[in-house]
C-alpha positions in Angstrom: 21.5 66.0 -26.2 24.0 63.7 -27.0 22.1 60.4 -26.9 19.4 59.4 -29.1 17.0 56.3 -28.3 14.5 54.6 -31.0 12.4 51.4 -29.6 10.0 48.2 -31.8 9.0 45.7 -31.7 8.9 43.6 -34.7 7.1 40.5 -36.0 7.7 39.5 -31.7 12.0 40.9 -32.1 12.7 44.1 -30.1 15.1 46.4 -31.4 17.1 49.1 -29.5 19.2 51.6 -31.6 21.4 54.1 -29.5 23.3 56.9 -30.9 25.7 59.1 -29.6 27.7 62.0 -30.4 30.8 60.3 -29.1 30.0 56.6 -29.4 28.3 56.2 -32.5 24.9 54.1 -33.3 24.2 50.6 -31.4 21.7 48.2 -32.3 20.5 45.6 -30.2 18.9 43.4 -30.7 17.0 41.1 -28.2 19.3 42.5 -25.4 22.5 41.8 -28.0 24.4 43.8 -28.8 24.0 43.1 -33.0 26.3 45.8 -34.8 28.1 49.1 -34.3 29.6 51.8 -36.5 31.1 54.9 -34.8 31.3 58.1 -38.0 30.8 60.8 -37.1 28.4 62.5 -40.3 25.7 61.0 -42.0 24.5 63.0 -45.0 22.5 60.2 -47.2 19.5 59.1 -46.0 18.6 57.3 -48.4 21.9 54.8 -48.0 21.7 52.3 -44.8 23.9 54.1 -42.4 24.4 50.3 -41.1 23.1 47.3 -41.6 23.4 43.5 -40.0 21.2 40.2 -41.1 20.3 38.7 -37.6 18.3 35.4 -36.6 15.2 35.7 -36.5 12.5 33.2 -34.1 11.2 32.3 -37.2 13.7 32.9 -39.9 17.0 35.6 -40.6 16.2 39.2 -40.4 17.4 42.2 -42.0 17.8 45.6 -39.7 18.2 49.5 -41.6 19.1 52.1 -39.7 19.3 55.2 -41.4 20.9 58.1 -40.4 20.9 61.9 -41.2 22.3 64.1 -39.3 22.3 68.0 -39.2 24.8 70.2 -36.9 23.1 70.0 -33.7 20.9 66.8 -34.3 20.6 63.3 -35.8 17.3 62.1 -36.9 17.0 57.8 -37.0 14.9 55.6 -38.9 15.3 51.9 -38.1 14.0 48.8 -40.8 13.6 45.7 -40.6 13.3 42.9 -43.6 12.1 46.3 -45.3 9.4 47.6 -43.2 9.3 51.0 -41.1 9.9 49.8 -37.7 10.6 53.2 -35.1 11.9 56.7 -36.0 11.3 60.0 -37.3 10.1 59.0 -41.4 12.2 60.5 -44.0 
């Protein structure tokens, strides 16, 4: 109930997003922590909650996490280079 995890493989790159009510969102790329944010409420599901540009195997990649929180839940969406990769579609 307190932790939500989504995973995706995009163009051979592995991404994991973990959200915890107490420590916020952490974004991992191929096992390495690349971004984190600890804000308790995400109200605008159309603006990235956090984003980071990483070096992929072939090119740079824009990783965006969208979040939308309710009273007792959070919805997460992961996009890479603008393409839906994992999570809920909203």
